[in-house]
Backbone bond lengths (Angstrom), bond angles and torsions (degrees), N, CA, C in turn:
res aa  C-N    CA-C-N  psi(-1)  N-CA   C-N-CA  omega(-1)  CA-C   N-CA-C  phi
1 M - - - 1.497 - - 1.510 110.45 -
2 E 1.384 115.24 -47.49 1.455 117.57 179.74 1.538 111.46 -63.66
3 L 1.302 114.98 -35.57 1.462 117.33 176.43 1.508 111.81 -63.93
4 H 1.302 115.72 -41.85 1.492 119.11 179.20 1.505 111.32 -61.97
5 K 1.386 117.52 -42.84 1.482 122.62 178.99 1.517 110.95 -62.93
6 S 1.333 115.67 -38.47 1.454 122.81 -178.57 1.553 108.30 -65.96
7 E 1.344 117.33 -43.52 1.454 120.46 178.14 1.513 111.04 -63.41
8 M 1.347 115.92 -37.23 1.500 117.46 -178.37 1.555 109.33 -68.98
9 R 1.354 115.19 -38.55 1.487 117.64 179.07 1.496 111.30 -63.80
10 I 1.337 116.28 -41.30 1.465 120.47 177.81 1.499 110.75 -60.77
11 S 1.361 115.67 -46.32 1.472 120.27 179.73 1.512 112.39 -60.02
12 L 1.334 115.55 -42.18 1.451 120.89 -179.97 1.534 111.51 -62.68
13 I 1.380 114.95 -43.59 1.472 119.14 -179.80 1.525 111.36 -62.47
14 I 1.373 114.73 -42.51 1.485 118.87 177.79 1.511 111.01 -60.17
15 A 1.355 116.91 -45.84 1.437 122.12 -179.29 1.494 112.26 -61.65
16 L 1.349 118.03 -43.08 1.474 123.08 178.13 1.522 110.56 -63.41
17 F 1.312 115.33 -38.05 1.488 120.72 -179.81 1.530 113.05 -67.62
18 L 1.358 114.08 -35.19 1.480 117.76 -177.63 1.501 113.51 -80.69
19 I 1.312 119.60 -28.64 1.464 121.68 -174.68 1.547 111.66 -58.56
20 P 1.329 119.15 -54.14 1.463 117.73 178.81 1.514 114.05 -61.30
21 K 1.335 116.56 -33.66 1.450 118.93 179.74 1.526 110.09 -64.99
22 V 1.295 117.50 -41.09 1.452 120.96 175.77 1.492 111.44 -62.34
23 G 1.338 115.14 -42.99 1.463 119.67 -178.82 1.517 111.32 -62.32
24 K 1.351 117.99 -42.77 1.468 121.39 179.64 1.518 109.97 -65.59
25 S 1.331 115.87 -39.65 1.439 118.14 179.31 1.489 110.94 -62.07
26 Q 1.375 117.28 -39.55 1.420 120.35 -177.99 1.541 111.41 -71.27
27 M 1.346 115.09 -30.98 1.467 117.86 -179.91 1.500 112.73 -79.60
28 A 1.342 117.05 -20.90 1.434 120.47 -175.25 1.512 113.70 -67.42
29 L 1.322 117.63 -34.52 1.442 121.56 -173.70 1.540 111.26 -64.47
30 P 1.365 121.98 -49.52 1.405 120.48 178.82 1.494 112.87 -64.43
31 T 1.380 118.80 -34.29 1.453 121.06 179.15 1.515 109.20 -62.84
32 F 1.336 119.10 -43.59 1.432 124.57 -178.82 1.562 110.72 -65.04
33 Q 1.285 113.95 -42.10 1.475 117.22 179.11 1.536 110.10 -65.25
34 G 1.281 116.59 -39.04 1.467 120.25 -178.04 1.510 112.93 -66.42
35 A 1.351 117.50 -18.64 1.450 121.91 -175.54 1.557 110.83 -88.47
36 Q 1.292 118.84 -3.56 1.456 122.25 -177.90 1.522 108.85 -67.90
37 M 1.375 114.37 144.85 1.476 120.85 179.16 1.535 110.12 -69.68
38 P 1.326 118.92 136.15 1.423 120.86 -179.29 1.578 110.19 -65.00
39 H 1.294 118.80 151.72 1.471 121.22 177.88 1.534 107.69 -69.19
40 T 1.301 115.25 133.30 1.462 122.36 177.10 1.509 108.48 -124.03
41 T 1.341 117.30 160.26 1.449 123.05 179.34 1.495 109.43 -104.44
42 I 1.334 115.92 167.60 1.494 119.92 178.71 1.474 109.66 -62.02
43 F 1.323 120.04 -45.10 1.427 120.74 -179.39 1.557 113.19 -62.81
44 E 1.305 115.88 -40.55 1.461 118.96 177.98 1.541 108.79 -61.81
45 N 1.321 117.57 -39.99 1.440 122.11 -179.60 1.544 111.70 -67.53
46 L 1.322 116.73 -31.73 1.451 120.72 173.96 1.526 111.72 -66.57
47 Q 1.312 115.67 -38.27 1.473 120.20 177.73 1.489 112.50 -68.15
48 T 1.343 118.02 -43.56 1.426 122.68 176.67 1.533 109.81 -63.25
49 L 1.335 116.32 -41.50 1.452 120.94 177.71 1.542 112.69 -58.88
50 A 1.287 117.95 -40.70 1.463 120.85 -179.50 1.532 110.35 -57.78
51 V 1.291 118.06 -42.14 1.452 121.96 -179.94 1.524 109.94 -65.20
52 S 1.337 117.81 -40.45 1.470 121.40 177.64 1.544 110.51 -64.62
53 L 1.319 115.12 -43.50 1.491 117.27 -178.49 1.508 113.18 -66.44
54 D 1.325 116.89 -29.48 1.478 120.77 179.14 1.516 110.57 -64.85
55 A 1.314 116.82 -26.16 1.502 120.74 -179.37 1.530 112.11 -76.85
56 L 1.337 117.54 -12.61 1.480 120.24 -179.27 1.517 109.94 -90.57
57 T 1.314 117.19 118.56 1.450 120.72 -172.93 1.539 112.90 -108.60
58 S 1.319 113.91 165.33 1.473 123.14 179.12 1.530 113.64 55.73
59 I 1.379 114.91 36.01 1.492 118.52 175.49 1.487 110.08 -83.83
60 T 1.311 116.96 127.91 1.458 124.75 -179.39 1.519 110.30 -135.40
61 N 1.316 116.85 -179.97 1.482 120.82 179.39 1.524 111.52 -72.77
62 S 1.348 118.37 -2.98 1.444 120.56 173.53 1.514 112.56 -123.24
63 N 1.328 117.79 1.69 1.463 122.83 176.37 1.513 109.22 -136.62
64 F 1.332 115.88 99.78 1.433 120.72 -173.54 1.565 113.44 -89.79
65 G 1.354 113.95 -9.46 1.476 118.83 -178.76 1.533 109.58 50.38
66 S 1.335 114.33 -136.94 1.468 121.84 -178.16 1.512 111.79 -106.98
67 V 1.339 117.22 25.09 1.458 121.86 -174.28 1.516 110.94 -62.16
68 Q 1.354 118.06 -47.74 1.453 120.19 -177.53 1.505 112.32 -61.69
69 S 1.298 117.86 -46.72 1.483 120.61 -178.57 1.489 109.34 -68.02
70 T 1.343 121.33 -32.02 1.453 121.35 176.84 1.502 111.83 -67.39
71 I 1.354 116.91 -40.32 1.468 120.88 177.59 1.546 109.27 -63.85
72 E 1.318 116.17 -48.58 1.474 118.24 -173.16 1.506 111.96 -74.81
73 G 1.332 117.35 -14.52 1.458 119.80 178.29 1.528 111.61 -90.88
74 A 1.329 117.51 -6.46 1.453 121.02 -176.55 1.518 114.80 -80.77
75 D 1.355 116.65 -19.81 1.443 123.12 178.22 1.525 108.76 -162.28
76 V 1.305 115.44 143.74 1.497 119.84 -174.90 1.493 109.78 -62.87
77 S 1.350 120.62 -21.93 1.454 121.07 -176.93 1.511 112.76 -92.19
78 F 1.353 120.20 -17.08 1.485 122.56 -171.37 1.514 110.83 -69.20
79 H 1.364 115.46 133.73 1.422 120.56 -178.75 1.503 109.79 -147.78
80 V 1.344 117.18 122.59 1.482 122.70 178.26 1.522 108.10 -80.34
81 F 1.332 117.51 120.67 1.459 121.55 -178.10 1.536 112.66 -110.57
82 A 1.335 118.01 -8.64 1.441 121.48 177.52 1.510 110.26 -157.69
83 V 1.353 115.65 143.53 1.441 122.53 170.72 1.500 106.04 -122.93
84 V 1.348 115.54 119.82 1.508 120.06 -169.41 1.494 110.16 -128.96
85 G 1.357 113.12 154.40 1.447 119.30 178.61 1.483 111.60 -173.89
86 Y 1.347 115.73 -167.13 1.473 121.97 -176.89 1.514 111.05 -53.80
87 S 1.290 116.27 132.15 1.458 126.17 177.04 1.526 115.83 73.58
88 N 1.363 116.43 -4.57 1.444 122.49 178.91 1.511 109.96 -145.00
89 M 1.325 117.92 75.31 1.451 121.66 -176.53 1.518 115.91 -133.71
90 A 1.313 115.73 -17.56 1.473 120.13 -177.68 1.510 111.95 -152.94
91 E 1.362 115.41 -79.65 1.447 120.42 -176.72 1.562 113.43 -71.00
92 N 1.315 115.50 -31.31 1.480 120.02 -179.49 1.524 111.88 -98.36
93 L 1.289 119.06 -1.99 1.482 122.48 -174.92 1.552 107.69 -77.90
94 Q 1.309 116.42 117.07 1.433 123.08 -178.65 1.507 111.96 -97.67
95 G 1.319 117.26 156.92 1.428 123.01 -178.64 1.538 113.94 -98.02
96 T 1.302 113.90 161.33 1.508 122.63 172.38 1.492 108.00 -126.54
97 G 1.301 119.46 124.69 1.443 122.08 179.01 1.567 109.84 -88.28
98 A 1.290 114.76 137.44 1.441 119.49 -179.78 1.557 108.43 -150.01
99 S 1.300 115.08 138.25 1.438 120.72 175.46 1.538 111.14 -60.52
100 G 1.335 118.04 122.51 1.436 120.62 -177.09 1.529 112.12 90.34
101 G 1.340 117.13 -14.93 1.458 120.32 -179.94 1.488 115.76 78.29
102 T 1.350 117.11 21.88 1.465 118.36 177.16 1.514 109.27 -122.39
103 T 1.327 117.50 142.17 1.423 122.74 -179.16 1.504 109.27 -153.40
104 S 1.348 116.41 163.37 1.465 120.19 174.63 1.566 107.65 -102.03
105 F 1.304 115.79 113.12 1.462 121.06 -172.39 1.556 112.05 -74.64
106 S 1.322 113.81 136.14 1.484 118.20 176.99 1.551 107.02 -127.69
107 S 1.316 119.93 -3.24 1.426 123.89 175.15 1.501 110.90 -149.95
108 L 1.274 118.08 173.56 1.477 122.68 -178.34 1.543 109.22 -72.49
109 R 1.349 117.22 109.48 1.428 121.80 -175.84 1.536 110.45 -158.04
110 F 1.324 117.41 173.09 1.456 122.17 164.82 1.517 108.36 -118.33
111 V 1.353 116.00 163.47 1.424 120.62 -175.59 1.560 108.76 -118.65
112 Y 1.341 117.66 141.24 1.418 123.00 174.80 1.522 109.59 -129.01
113 N 1.326 115.85 155.62 1.429 123.31 -174.58 1.515 109.48 -87.08
114 S 1.351 118.29 102.77 1.443 122.67 -176.09 1.513 111.29 -74.17
115 S 1.318 119.20 -10.16 1.460 121.13 175.79 1.518 113.48 -100.12
116 A 1.335 115.73 7.60 1.504 119.60 -179.84 1.534 108.59 -143.01
117 S 1.279 117.39 62.50 1.477 125.17 175.30 1.531 113.50 58.13
118 N 1.323 115.51 27.17 1.461 121.69 177.07 1.546 113.11 63.03
119 I 1.285 115.62 27.71 1.517 120.12 -179.80 1.523 108.84 -65.83
120 L 1.335 115.22 147.33 1.498 121.26 178.78 1.499 110.50 -58.03
121 S 1.331 116.27 139.15 1.480 123.38 177.33 1.523 109.25 59.20
122 T 1.322 119.60 -141.00 1.453 122.23 -177.23 1.531 112.16 -84.22
123 G 1.330 115.47 -29.00 1.445 120.78 -172.62 1.522 114.07 87.89
124 N 1.297 115.31 0.07 1.449 120.98 179.96 1.539 111.77 -78.40
125 T 1.298 117.76 157.18 1.486 119.92 176.41 1.512 111.86 -66.53
126 I 1.295 116.75 135.18 1.451 122.51 178.92 1.515 110.40 -70.02
127 A 1.303 117.67 135.04 1.472 122.57 175.39 1.521 111.27 -65.30
128 N 1.271 117.46 138.00 1.509 122.17 179.17 1.514 109.68 -63.96
129 M 1.330 115.21 146.69 1.433 120.97 174.98 1.552 108.15 -68.27
130 T 1.313 116.78 140.47 1.435 122.88 178.81 1.535 108.84 -137.55
131 G 1.314 117.16 151.86 1.479 121.97 172.83 1.504 114.92 75.51
132 G 1.306 117.83 19.85 1.461 119.68 -176.78 1.510 113.30 -61.69
133 P 1.325 117.89 152.91 1.458 122.44 177.19 1.519 112.22 -67.76
134 N 1.321 115.31 -22.61 1.466 122.62 169.14 1.496 106.92 -125.64
135 S 1.302 117.40 127.11 1.466 121.93 -170.98 1.552 111.52 -64.00
136 V 1.323 118.98 -15.01 1.443 121.64 -177.71 1.513 110.22 -62.89
137 I 1.339 119.50 -23.80 1.466 119.87 -174.99 1.570 110.53 -89.40
138 D 1.348 117.01 -13.92 1.468 120.71 -176.82 1.542 110.05 -69.62
139 G 1.322 114.72 144.22 1.465 121.18 177.14 1.540 113.23 86.80
140 N 1.345 115.88 -0.95 1.495 119.78 -179.22 1.527 110.53 -103.09
141 K 1.342 113.33 158.13 1.495 121.47 172.60 1.541 108.38 -76.00
142 W 1.301 115.44 161.02 1.501 119.34 -171.13 1.507 111.07 -155.55
143 M 1.302 112.94 162.76 1.497 123.65 173.03 1.481 107.34 -140.76
144 A 1.331 118.62 147.65 1.479 122.51 -179.59 1.522 108.73 -136.64
145 M 1.328 114.35 157.93 1.447 121.03 175.65 1.554 108.87 -138.96
146 A 1.348 116.95 120.40 1.450 121.99 170.80 1.487 109.50 -83.74
147 L 1.318 119.91 123.91 1.476 122.63 -170.38 1.507 111.12 -117.33
148 Y 1.322 114.20 129.67 1.501 123.68 173.80 1.510 108.22 -118.52
149 D 1.349 116.06 137.43 1.475 119.28 -175.51 1.553 112.27 -89.26
150 G 1.331 116.85 1.54 1.513 118.91 176.08 1.503 114.01 94.22
151 S 1.349 119.35 -3.59 1.425 120.78 179.16 1.540 109.00 -91.18
152 T 1.358 115.10 179.43 1.476 118.96 -177.54 1.532 113.10 -61.35
153 N 1.288 116.72 -48.66 1.478 121.54 175.95 1.526 108.07 -109.35
154 G 1.313 115.64 65.45 1.444 120.34 -163.75 1.499 116.88 -97.90
155 F 1.318 119.78 3.07 1.470 118.08 -178.65 1.515 110.26 -68.35
156 K 1.329 114.06 124.40 1.510 120.42 179.16 1.516 113.30 -91.46
157 G 1.366 114.77 -41.95 1.453 119.81 -178.00 1.521 110.07 152.02
158 I 1.325 114.08 -165.33 1.472 121.28 178.73 1.512 109.88 -117.98
159 L 1.327 116.02 125.77 1.477 121.28 171.16 1.512 108.71 -89.52
160 L 1.283 116.05 135.02 1.469 121.56 -178.14 1.535 112.49 -125.83
161 W 1.311 116.05 117.49 1.442 123.72 174.60 1.558 106.72 -97.39
162 V 1.318 118.38 123.04 1.445 123.24 175.98 1.512 107.30 -116.72
163 F 1.335 116.76 117.72 1.436 122.82 -169.63 1.537 112.24 -91.25
164 T 1.314 115.62 132.68 1.473 119.86 -178.73 1.541 111.48 -91.46
165 D 1.288 119.93 -9.87 1.478 126.51 -173.77 1.532 111.45 79.30
166 D 1.338 115.23 0.30 1.478 118.68 -178.78 1.517 110.99 -100.01
167 L 1.332 115.01 162.29 1.468 121.06 170.11 1.539 108.43 -107.81
168 I 1.341 114.52 153.17 1.467 118.43 179.11 1.525 105.80 -139.85
169 N 1.342 117.28 144.65 1.471 116.96 177.84 1.505 109.11 -111.69
170 T 1.330 116.91 -173.19 1.459 121.90 -172.01 1.502 113.42 -73.29
171 S 1.319 117.06 -9.09 1.518 121.98 171.44 1.528 111.24 -98.45
172 N 1.334 116.51 8.90 1.456 121.66 -176.92 1.522 115.65 65.49
173 T 1.355 115.13 21.99 1.451 118.35 172.41 1.542 110.97 -80.41
174 V 1.334 115.15 129.30 1.473 117.94 -171.04 1.537 109.03 -103.84
175 T 1.347 114.09 136.16 1.473 120.53 172.30 1.536 106.21 -106.40
176 T 1.329 116.37 105.22 1.468 120.81 -175.00 1.558 110.24 -64.47
177 D 1.335 114.23 133.07 1.453 121.91 179.59 1.518 112.46 57.12
178 G 1.313 116.69 34.10 1.455 121.43 -179.33 1.515 115.46 -77.63
179 H 1.347 117.01 -19.54 1.444 121.35 178.57 1.552 107.36 -151.17
180 T 1.280 116.10 92.99 1.483 123.02 -177.15 1.518 109.87 -77.77
181 I 1.329 115.99 130.26 1.458 121.95 177.27 1.526 110.10 -106.04
182 T 1.310 115.86 125.09 1.475 120.20 174.61 1.539 111.41 -127.68
183 T 1.313 117.74 -35.06 1.462 123.67 -176.33 1.520 109.31 -129.80
184 A 1.340 114.67 172.19 1.450 116.68 176.17 1.549 111.00 -61.91
185 K 1.326 116.86 -38.06 1.450 120.51 176.18 1.536 113.14 -52.51
186 S 1.345 114.67 -45.92 1.461 120.39 -175.12 1.575 113.41 -71.28
187 I 1.288 116.57 -10.00 1.462 119.69 172.26 1.539 109.79 -68.45
188 F 1.347 114.16 -34.96 1.451 120.84 -175.49 1.518 117.08 -107.01
189 Y 1.364 115.03 -13.39 1.449 120.09 -179.53 1.553 107.28 -127.04
190 P 1.354 118.03 134.21 1.456 122.62 -7.99 1.518 112.21 -78.13
191 H 1.343 116.00 153.51 1.446 116.20 175.08 1.553 107.28 -70.06
192 N 1.321 116.44 142.53 1.467 119.81 -175.19 1.510 109.25 -81.92
193 S 1.349 115.45 161.27 1.434 121.27 178.38 1.505 111.85 -73.78
194 Q 1.280 115.86 163.61 1.497 120.48 -179.71 1.522 110.28 -59.19
195 T 1.328 116.39 134.97 1.504 127.18 -179.50 1.499 111.28 74.07
196 S 1.321 119.18 9.19 1.442 123.02 174.06 1.509 108.73 -119.85
197 F 1.375 119.08 128.89 1.458 123.13 -166.51 1.516 107.71 -131.50
198 N 1.338 114.28 155.19 1.463 120.57 166.22 1.550 107.91 -67.62
199 R 1.296 116.27 125.56 1.486 121.12 177.94 1.514 107.07 -80.95
200 I 1.331 116.26 122.14 1.457 121.30 -176.44 1.494 114.07 -129.47
201 Y 1.307 115.63 162.94 1.461 122.86 163.82 1.503 105.62 -101.84
202 A 1.297 117.67 132.11 1.465 120.42 -176.38 1.510 110.44 -113.30
203 V 1.344 114.96 133.67 1.476 121.43 -176.18 1.551 108.83 -135.00
204 V 1.308 115.60 136.07 1.440 120.09 177.67 1.547 109.06 -119.72
205 I 1.347 116.40 117.63 1.435 121.55 179.75 1.506 107.35 -99.29
206 G 1.329 119.04 124.16 1.474 122.88 -175.78 1.504 112.64 -76.72
207 D 1.334 115.00 -179.89 1.496 119.94 -177.07 1.548 111.04 -71.46
208 D 1.311 119.26 -11.72 1.505 120.30 176.21 1.520 111.23 -100.57
209 G 1.342 118.36 8.14 1.457 119.71 177.76 1.521 114.60 87.28
210 A 1.319 118.62 -2.92 1.449 121.96 -179.92 1.526 110.51 -88.13
211 V 1.328 117.38 152.61 1.449 121.62 175.46 1.542 106.62 -77.63
212 D 1.331 116.00 106.36 1.447 120.67 -178.71 1.535 113.68 -82.95
213 Y 1.305 115.01 -36.68 1.445 121.21 -179.09 1.524 110.10 -144.09
214 S 1.322 117.02 148.76 1.459 119.92 176.42 1.517 110.41 -161.14
215 D 1.323 116.27 158.37 1.422 124.15 176.56 1.508 109.18 -142.33
216 Y 1.317 116.60 108.89 1.509 121.79 -177.22 1.523 110.80 -110.90
217 N 1.321 117.33 10.79 1.488 117.49 -173.80 1.552 111.78 -77.16
218 G 1.324 118.55 -12.39 1.443 120.61 174.45 1.488 114.39 87.66
219 N 1.370 117.84 7.82 1.458 120.13 -177.29 1.539 111.98 -105.84
220 V 1.313 118.01 5.85 1.449 120.25 178.09 1.490 108.66 -81.91
221 G 1.320 118.04 132.72 1.451 122.88 177.55 1.506 112.53 -121.66
222 W 1.345 116.40 145.49 1.481 121.45 -179.66 1.500 111.25 -146.56
223 N 1.295 116.39 131.95 1.452 124.10 163.81 1.539 109.36 -124.53
224 F 1.271 118.78 144.72 1.428 119.80 170.24 1.540 108.76 -66.06
225 S 1.306 117.06 -55.58 1.437 123.21 173.07 1.515 108.89 -163.46
226 N 1.332 116.42 136.25 1.466 118.54 177.91 1.550 111.76 -78.30
227 N 1.356 115.99 -0.34 1.475 119.73 175.36 1.544 108.96 -131.79
228 Q 1.313 113.89 38.89 1.487 116.86 175.72 1.522 110.59 -69.53
229 V 1.319 117.80 -31.08 1.483 125.23 -175.11 1.496 110.13 54.16
230 S 1.302 114.91 54.80 1.468 120.91 178.76 1.526 111.62 -75.16
231 G 1.317 113.61 145.01 1.487 119.50 -179.61 1.497 112.75 -73.84
232 S 1.304 115.64 144.81 1.478 121.59 -178.05 1.547 113.03 -65.14
233 S 1.325 116.61 -26.98 1.433 119.67 -179.74 1.512 114.68 -102.92
234 T 1.347 116.11 -7.64 1.447 121.29 -173.96 1.532 115.89 -118.70
235 G 1.346 116.36 -45.48 1.445 120.39 179.44 1.544 112.60 100.17
236 Y 1.340 117.56 5.67 1.472 122.20 178.88 1.490 108.85 -146.26
237 Y 1.362 117.99 170.45 1.442 122.16 -173.70 1.529 112.30 -70.31
238 S 1.340 115.73 -54.96 1.463 121.06 179.24 1.516 107.87 -155.45
239 T 1.329 117.00 164.99 1.490 119.00 179.20 1.505 112.89 -65.66
240 S 1.313 117.99 -17.24 1.454 120.73 177.78 1.502 114.21 -105.29
241 R 1.309 116.92 3.11 1.489 121.47 -176.70 1.518 109.12 -159.58
242 F 1.347 115.50 110.04 1.453 120.63 -174.16 1.531 111.53 -62.54
243 A 1.321 115.83 -40.80 1.457 119.57 -179.13 1.509 111.26 -130.05
244 S 1.305 117.61 143.86 1.427 120.46 174.63 1.543 109.74 -69.25
245 D 1.308 116.23 -34.28 1.456 119.74 -171.60 1.520 111.55 -154.69
246 D 1.335 117.30 104.01 1.448 124.00 169.45 1.562 113.33 72.99
247 G 1.352 114.91 177.26 1.457 117.05 179.49 1.515 110.20 168.82
248 A 1.373 115.75 135.62 1.513 120.58 -176.48 1.544 109.22 -116.43
249 W 1.338 114.45 126.97 1.454 121.26 172.18 1.495 109.68 -109.92
250 G 1.341 116.37 66.54 1.414 121.19 -177.02 1.520 113.29 -179.76
251 F 1.332 116.05 177.81 1.459 120.15 179.59 1.539 109.86 -155.04
252 R 1.339 112.16 170.22 1.480 119.77 172.79 1.521 109.28 -125.00
253 L 1.355 116.18 145.32 1.485 119.16 -176.51 1.507 109.05 -141.15
254 N 1.316 111.86 165.05 1.494 122.47 174.98 1.531 110.95 52.59
255 T 1.350 115.20 49.63 1.454 119.36 174.79 1.511 109.33 -110.34
256 A 1.320 115.85 155.94 1.485 120.09 -176.45 1.523 111.38 -78.96
257 S 1.314 117.30 -30.34 1.469 119.28 -175.98 1.526 110.96 -85.90
258 S 1.331 116.26 147.42 1.428 122.12 179.24 1.550 111.59 -73.73
259 T 1.323 115.95 -13.54 1.495 118.81 -179.80 1.496 111.21 -101.97
260 S 1.317 119.09 -30.78 1.495 120.82 -175.47 1.498 112.82 -71.98
261 N 1.333 119.28 -15.85 1.485 117.78 175.67 1.495 111.17 -101.22
262 K 1.339 117.24 28.07 1.433 123.86 172.13 1.530 110.33 -113.17
263 V 1.336 117.29 141.56 1.483 119.70 -179.18 1.558 106.97 -134.19
264 D 1.322 115.15 134.69 1.493 122.80 173.98 1.520 107.48 -149.71
265 G 1.322 116.38 127.73 1.491 118.95 -177.29 1.490 113.09 -60.71
266 N 1.310 119.25 -33.52 1.443 120.79 -178.51 1.490 113.18 -101.03
267 S 1.320 115.55 54.46 1.475 120.49 -178.16 1.533 110.09 -166.30
268 L 1.305 116.61 -176.24 1.456 120.09 176.74 1.536 110.99 -85.91
269 Y 1.321 117.90 -2.09 1.501 120.14 -178.98 1.484 108.20 -84.93
270 S 1.314 117.15 107.46 1.448 124.53 -169.15 1.509 112.07 -125.45
271 M 1.401 112.47 153.43 1.477 116.79 172.53 1.553 111.61 -84.00
272 Y 1.312 115.35 -3.01 1.485 118.11 179.94 1.483 109.78 -82.51
273 G 1.298 114.31 85.55 1.501 120.82 -179.25 1.501 110.45 -179.83
274 S 1.296 118.15 -171.77 1.447 121.71 178.30 1.540 111.72 -56.10
275 N 1.346 116.72 139.89 1.466 120.66 177.99 1.552 111.45 61.90
276 G 1.328 116.64 21.73 1.449 118.66 -178.88 1.536 112.06 -98.98
277 F 1.363 115.45 148.08 1.445 121.50 -179.08 1.499 109.98 -136.91
278 G 1.328 115.68 139.81 1.461 121.37 172.39 1.524 113.74 105.28
279 F 1.346 117.03 -153.20 1.425 123.87 -176.50 1.521 109.76 -159.64
280 G 1.324 116.60 173.07 1.428 118.63 177.87 1.516 112.20 175.42
281 N 1.362 112.97 172.49 1.468 122.21 168.65 1.536 103.95 -91.72
282 M 1.312 115.51 98.52 1.463 120.70 -173.82 1.536 109.67 -94.74
283 N 1.306 116.27 88.11 1.489 122.98 177.72 1.535 108.98 54.89
284 S 1.335 115.44 42.92 1.463 119.42 -178.31 1.526 108.94 -150.34
285 T 1.290 116.16 -126.09 1.527 121.30 178.66 1.504 108.73 -127.99
286 D 1.314 115.35 165.96 1.472 120.42 -175.65 1.521 112.62 -69.53
287 S 1.304 117.28 -16.86 1.484 120.72 179.59 1.503 114.23 -108.57
288 A 1.375 116.04 15.72 1.435 119.81 -175.30 1.546 112.43 -83.45
289 Y 1.369 116.00 -23.86 1.477 120.85 -175.62 1.526 110.57 -120.77
290 G 1.308 115.72 100.63 1.504 119.66 179.90 1.514 112.61 -93.38
291 Y 1.337 115.52 44.95 1.448 118.41 -179.01 1.518 109.03 -156.66
292 I 1.368 114.61 168.67 1.442 121.75 173.27 1.513 108.39 -123.27
293 Y 1.353 115.88 165.27 1.479 122.11 173.09 1.512 107.75 -117.80
294 W 1.335 114.53 140.95 1.454 121.03 173.38 1.533 108.37 -137.07
295 N 1.313 116.29 108.92 1.460 121.92 -175.88 1.520 111.14 55.75
296 G 1.330 116.98 39.55 1.448 120.30 176.43 1.501 117.09 86.65
297 T 1.346 114.54 -5.59 1.474 120.16 179.90 1.542 110.63 -98.90
298 Q 1.274 115.10 129.69 1.495 121.46 -177.08 1.530 109.35 -87.73
299 T 1.348 116.51 132.14 1.455 122.61 173.83 1.542 107.70 -116.93
300 N 1.306 116.69 114.82 1.456 121.93 -177.78 1.513 111.39 -86.92
301 N 1.303 118.28 102.26 1.475 122.62 177.03 1.542 104.50 -164.89
302 S 1.301 117.71 111.44 1.435 121.83 -177.93 1.534 113.51 -74.81
303 N 1.310 117.05 -1.68 1.462 121.61 177.49 1.522 113.92 -86.22
304 F 1.347 116.75 7.83 1.486 119.28 -177.65 1.520 110.01 -63.88
305 V 1.349 114.42 160.76 1.501 120.50 -179.17 1.517 108.92 -154.36
306 G 1.296 115.01 140.95 1.462 122.48 174.84 1.522 112.62 -120.52
307 F 1.301 117.20 134.69 1.483 124.05 178.52 1.502 105.80 -105.83
308 V 1.308 117.25 108.77 1.453 123.45 -174.79 1.540 108.06 -96.92
309 F 1.346 113.74 129.36 1.486 119.03 -177.64 1.493 113.19 -147.13
310 T 1.334 115.86 163.45 1.431 120.77 175.20 1.532 107.68 -146.35
311 G 1.344 117.58 -166.13 1.432 121.36 -175.03 1.502 114.95 -108.99
312 D 1.342 116.38 54.08 1.479 118.47 -174.20 1.503 116.09 -116.68
313 M 1.322 117.31 28.65 1.453 121.13 176.98 1.524 109.74 -76.13
């Protein structure tokens, strides 16, 4: 009898011990699921990134701070493939070879993948744009540049090129699928002929993460340079010179003329004017222009720097 009671007590203790364990196990699953990060889009991550970049101060062409790591930490696809500025933006911009096409920049340079025929950046396919404020930009390849004017609180915002794969000329005649973009290399190769431009949607994200300016009408055109002489397997002129001749890191938008919203480094079509953004070697030399433009306003400071990135990680 005593043995039977003892066995019952033992069974009861075991049962009481297991009940809360089961309960905790059952409660753990919803708690874990609730902790998962919400799904975000590339455009949302660009907006959040802009706010983070605005908090980084005293960024110049010789002090990069934590800009690159902040950009690349904002989305799993984001990858900085060039850091450009005064005197090193096209003809003087040298490359750095790295296995996989990734490096930590400490000077104005571009990176190429030494383990994949020296192709620009990683050589991977660019992630499609998602979550755009206008759905016309979604599903397209893109490039962005975070721009600092060289002052203490110098973050201006993020310039966003969204490529349509079309070409457009100075009369706004469109050649459908005239220049297909898949990788960073294909943004620059082949360079387009004079008066023929990559047709883009242009977006400017301000320092607070809001869309400050945009042009979705499909008439904005951009070439880096019609005489870049980029290599068919690499996307640039040589490992020691990004472009043979000139180069534009900017665009113009919302202009009335069919020619004034076109930009090409090796031409008279410049971002240096009303509604213009960015900087470049505009049919001159890399040290000819010691300033940037932001919505048509010129800021004179040769310490400016742009961090150029896309979604090819």
